[in-house]
C-alpha positions in Angstrom: -84.8 117.9 -10.5 -87.8 115.5 -10.7 -87.1 112.3 -12.5 -89.1 109.5 -14.0 -88.6 106.0 -15.5 -88.9 105.5 -19.2 -88.4 102.5 -21.5 -86.1 102.5 -24.4 -84.7 99.9 -26.8 -81.6 98.1 -25.4 -79.5 95.5 -27.0 -81.2 93.2 -29.5 -84.3 91.6 -27.9 -84.1 93.7 -24.7 -85.4 97.0 -23.2 -83.7 99.4 -20.9 -85.6 101.1 -18.1 -83.8 104.5 -17.6 -84.2 107.4 -15.2 -84.7 110.7 -17.1 -85.8 114.2 -16.2 -89.5 114.5 -15.8 -90.9 116.9 -18.5 -92.1 120.4 -17.6 -94.9 121.6 -19.8 -94.5 124.9 -21.7 -97.3 127.4 -22.2 -98.9 125.4 -25.0 -98.2 121.9 -23.5 -99.7 119.5 -21.0 -98.2 116.8 -18.8 -99.8 113.4 -18.9 -99.4 110.8 -16.2 -99.4 107.5 -18.0 -101.8 104.9 -16.6 -101.6 102.3 -19.3 -99.7 101.7 -22.5 -100.0 98.8 -25.0 -97.2 96.9 -26.6 -97.4 96.7 -30.4 -95.8 94.5 -33.0 -93.9 97.6 -34.2 -92.3 97.8 -30.7 -91.1 94.2 -31.2 -89.6 95.1 -34.5 -87.5 97.8 -32.9 -86.6 95.3 -30.1 -85.4 92.7 -32.5 -83.3 95.2 -34.4 -81.9 96.7 -31.2 -83.2 100.2 -32.1 -84.4 102.1 -35.2 -82.3 102.8 -38.3 -82.2 106.6 -37.9 -78.5 107.3 -38.1 -76.3 107.8 -41.2 -76.3 104.7 -43.5 -79.1 103.2 -41.5 -77.2 103.0 -38.2 -79.3 101.8 -35.3 -80.3 104.3 -32.7 -81.9 103.6 -29.3 -85.4 105.1 -29.1 -88.0 105.6 -26.4 -90.8 103.1 -26.8 -94.6 103.2 -26.4 -97.1 104.7 -28.9 -100.4 103.3 -27.3 -100.7 105.4 -24.1 -103.6 106.5 -22.0 -103.5 108.5 -18.9 -104.5 111.5 -16.8 -103.6 115.1 -17.4 -101.7 116.4 -14.3 -100.7 119.9 -15.5 -101.3 122.3 -18.4 -99.5 125.4 -19.7 -101.0 128.8 -19.4 -102.2 128.9 -23.0 -104.0 125.5 -22.9 -107.7 126.1 -22.9 -109.2 122.8 -24.0 -107.8 120.5 -21.3 -107.5 120.6 -17.5 -105.8 118.6 -14.7 -107.8 115.5 -14.1 -108.9 114.9 -17.7 -108.5 111.2 -18.8 -107.1 111.1 -22.4 -105.8 109.0 -25.2 -103.0 110.3 -27.4 -102.4 110.8 -31.1 -98.7 109.8 -31.3 -98.5 111.2 -34.8 -99.4 114.8 -33.7 -96.2 115.4 -31.7 -94.0 118.1 -33.3 -90.9 116.3 -32.0 -91.7 113.2 -34.0 -94.0 110.2 -33.7 -94.2 109.2 -30.1 -92.6 105.8 -29.5 -91.7 105.4 -33.2 -88.5 107.4 -33.6 -89.6 110.7 -32.0 -88.1 112.3 -29.0 -90.8 111.0 -26.7 -92.1 107.6 -25.7 -95.4 106.6 -24.1 -94.0 103.7 -22.1 -92.9 106.2 -19.4 -94.3 107.4 -16.1 -95.1 110.8 -17.7 -95.5 112.1 -21.2 -95.2 115.6 -22.5 -98.1 116.5 -24.8 -96.7 119.2 -27.1 -99.2 121.7 -28.4 -101.9 120.1 -26.3 -105.3 120.5 -27.9 -108.3 118.3 -27.2 -109.4 116.6 -30.5 -106.0 117.0 -32.1 -103.2 115.8 -29.9 -105.4 114.0 -27.4 -109.1 113.0 -26.9 -110.8 113.2 -23.6 -112.5 110.1 -22.2 -115.2 109.6 -19.5 -114.0 107.9 -16.3 -116.2 104.9 -17.1 -113.6 103.3 -19.4 -110.6 101.5 -17.8 -107.3 102.9 -18.8 -106.1 99.5 -20.2 -109.1 99.5 -22.6 -108.4 103.1 -23.5 -104.9 102.2 -24.5 -106.4 100.2 -27.4 -107.4 103.4 -29.0 -104.3 103.7 -31.3 -104.3 100.1 -32.6 -108.1 100.2 -33.1 -107.6 103.3 -35.2 -105.2 101.3 -37.4 -107.8 98.6 -37.7 -110.5 101.2 -38.5 -108.5 102.7 -41.3 -108.1 99.3 -42.8 -111.9 98.7 -42.7 -112.4 102.2 -44.1 -110.0 101.5 -47.0 -112.0 98.3 -47.8 -115.2 100.3 -48.1 -117.1 97.2 -46.9 -120.8 97.5 -47.0 -123.6 95.5 -45.3 -124.0 93.0 -48.2 -120.3 92.1 -48.3 -118.7 88.9 -47.2 -115.3 89.4 -45.7 -112.4 87.2 -44.7 -109.9 88.6 -42.1 -106.5 86.8 -42.1 -104.9 87.0 -38.7 -106.6 87.1 -35.3 -104.2 89.3 -33.6 -105.3 92.7 -32.2 -105.5 94.4 -35.6 -107.4 91.6 -37.3 -109.8 91.2 -34.4 -110.2 95.0 -34.3 -111.1 94.9 -38.0 -113.6 92.2 -37.4 -115.3 94.2 -34.6 -115.4 97.3 -36.9 -116.8 95.3 -39.8 -119.6 94.0 -37.6 -120.3 97.4 -36.1 -120.5 98.7 -39.7 -123.2 96.2 -40.4 -121.3 93.8 -42.6 -123.3 90.7 -43.3 -120.7 88.0 -42.8 -117.2 88.2 -41.3 -114.9 85.2 -41.2 -111.6 85.2 -39.4 -108.7 82.8 -40.3 -105.8 82.0 -38.0 -103.7 79.0 -37.0 -104.0 79.4 -33.2 -107.3 77.9 -31.7 -107.4 80.3 -28.8 -107.3 83.3 -31.1 -110.2 81.8 -33.1 -112.2 81.5 -29.9 -111.6 85.2 -29.2 -112.7 86.0 -32.8 -116.0 84.3 -32.2 -116.3 86.0 -28.8 -115.9 89.5 -30.3 -118.5 88.9 -33.0 -117.0 87.0 -36.0 -119.7 84.9 -37.8 -117.3 82.0 -38.5 -113.6 81.1 -38.1 -111.2 79.0 -40.2 -108.2 77.1 -38.8 -106.0 77.6 -41.8 -103.4 75.1 -40.5 -106.0 72.3 -40.8 -108.7 73.4 -43.2 -108.8 74.2 -46.9 -109.5 77.9 -46.8 -111.0 78.2 -50.3 -113.3 75.2 -49.8 -114.4 76.5 -46.4 -115.1 80.0 -47.8 -117.2 78.5 -50.5 -119.3 76.8 -47.8 -119.6 80.1 -45.9 -119.9 82.7 -48.6 -121.3 80.8 -51.6 -119.7 80.4 -55.0 -118.5 83.0 -57.4 -116.3 82.9 -60.5 -113.1 84.5 -61.7 -113.0 86.4 -65.1 -112.6 83.1 -66.9 -115.7 81.6 -65.3 -113.8 79.3 -63.0 -115.4 78.6 -59.6 -114.1 80.7 -56.7 -115.4 81.5 -53.2 -118.0 84.3 -53.1 -115.9 86.3 -50.7 -115.9 90.0 -51.6 -113.1 91.4 -49.4 -109.9 89.8 -48.0 -108.0 91.6 -45.2 -104.4 90.7 -44.6 -103.7 91.3 -40.9 -101.3 88.4 -40.7 -98.3 89.5 -42.8 -97.4 86.1 -44.2 -96.7 85.4 -47.9 -99.1 82.4 -47.7 -102.0 84.7 -46.8 -101.4 86.8 -49.9 -101.1 83.7 -52.1 -104.3 82.3 -50.7 -106.2 85.6 -51.3 -104.9 85.8 -54.9 -105.7 82.2 -55.8 -109.1 82.3 -54.2 -110.3 85.7 -55.5 -113.5 85.9 -57.5 -113.9 88.5 -60.2 -113.8 92.0 -58.7 -112.7 91.0 -55.2 -110.5 93.2 -53.0 -107.4 92.6 -50.9 -106.5 95.1 -48.2 -103.2 94.6 -46.5 -102.6 96.2 -43.1 -100.0 93.8 -41.8 -96.3 94.5 -41.9 -94.5 92.3 -44.4 -90.8 92.3 -43.3 -89.4 91.2 -46.6 -90.4 91.4 -50.3 -92.5 88.5 -51.5 -93.3 87.3 -55.0 -97.0 87.6 -56.1 -98.9 85.9 -58.9 -99.7 88.7 -61.3 -101.6 86.3 -63.5 -104.0 85.6 -60.6 -104.6 89.3 -60.3 -105.4 89.5 -64.0 -107.8 86.5 -63.8 -109.8 88.1 -61.0 -109.3 91.8 -61.7 -108.6 92.0 -57.9 -108.1 95.4 -56.4 -105.2 95.5 -53.9 -105.0 98.3 -51.4 -102.5 99.2 -48.7 -103.6 100.5 -45.3 -101.1 102.5 -43.2 -101.7 104.2 -39.9 -104.8 106.3 -39.4 -105.0 109.6 -41.4 -108.3 110.5 -39.9 -109.3 107.7 -37.6 -107.3 108.2 -34.4 -110.2 109.9 -32.5 -113.0 108.7 -34.8 -112.8 105.4 -32.9 -112.7 106.8 -29.4 -116.5 107.2 -28.6 -117.2 103.7 -30.0 -114.5 102.1 -27.9 -116.2 103.8 -24.9 -119.6 102.5 -26.0 -118.4 99.0 -26.8 -115.7 98.7 -24.2 -116.6 95.2 -23.0 -116.2 93.9 -26.5 -112.8 95.6 -27.0 -111.6 94.5 -23.6 -111.6 90.9 -24.9 -108.6 91.7 -27.1 -106.4 92.1 -24.0 -104.8 88.9 -22.9 -102.4 90.2 -20.3 -102.1 93.3 -18.1 -98.6 93.6 -16.6 -97.5 96.3 -14.0 -94.8 98.7 -15.1 -92.6 97.4 -12.3 -92.5 94.2 -14.4 -92.1 95.8 -17.8 -89.3 93.5 -18.8 -91.7 90.6 -18.4 -94.3 92.3 -20.4 -91.9 92.6 -23.4 -90.7 89.1 -22.9 -94.2 87.8 -23.1 -94.8 89.6 -26.4 -91.6 88.3 -27.8 -92.5 84.7 -27.1 -94.6 83.2 -29.9 -98.0 82.1 -28.6 -97.5 83.3 -25.1 -99.7 86.4 -25.3 -102.1 88.2 -27.7 -102.3 91.8 -26.5 -100.2 92.9 -23.6 -101.0 96.2 -21.9 -98.6 97.7 -19.3 -100.4 99.4 -16.4 -99.0 102.0 -14.1 -101.2 101.6 -11.0 -98.2 100.5 -9.0 -96.3 103.7 -9.7 -96.4 106.7 -7.3 
């Protein structure tokens, strides 16, 4: 029996690297050798909990991790016609019949191999040219999350946008906004290095919200509008919450001009009070953005085309043999931005 190594949640704040049976593809399946897999904030949520609340009464269950994989097809079932050995692919983790890969499903992408159930190019995976590094390809899933957020915003060329949070999703949103032709994109964060990255990937301006008055700075950048009572407000059309902090929502609500939008893509871990009066005074539209209903492979050719730009989002690549260190980096505030685990050191 051939085995492989796979990463699961362990005790709170830790991962377990376990040896399990290597999957064998059925007639409709493919076997993917993982070459890179990103670590997401969702993974860290599972780590901090020590699993996922899947059992009765919310009991925590250990789960396989990894929902941002990229790799190379090494075997296909007899009925698979759209893929072949040697194809380089990215994965739609939500397409697996056995549950979302790395998010409570039976399979995890932070493994040496991954079974692609019902393998169909364009549905379960998308094929990439060999010109794109696997580490960059592993950004496909989070960039689909960022793209859905931008799609939800319906931002147009004349809009002025503020993105709160210069993590991978916020920076991805900034890239998509600029590629969409949006006139002015500002990114706000509290970490100077992140703001430098925001400018490097194409943001027009940045705000250090730990030191600057966000509303005053926005008025300088985006001009002045008014709320429904005629009171001066920044001329910002769209706010994107990719930070997940109550202060971000408060700032957007208190700064909003008449008819502004707020799109929240960040995970807020606890309920937070909001000022309904501020919404009334601005007639602000608030939208949620979850996952990627259509965007998972919509983004793939553009990541290939603009790979150098997207590669700037990766702060660390860590070999799979040091996967414990990779997760420790992501759990340490300020130590890393985007960590991608690579499998080049594996046989």
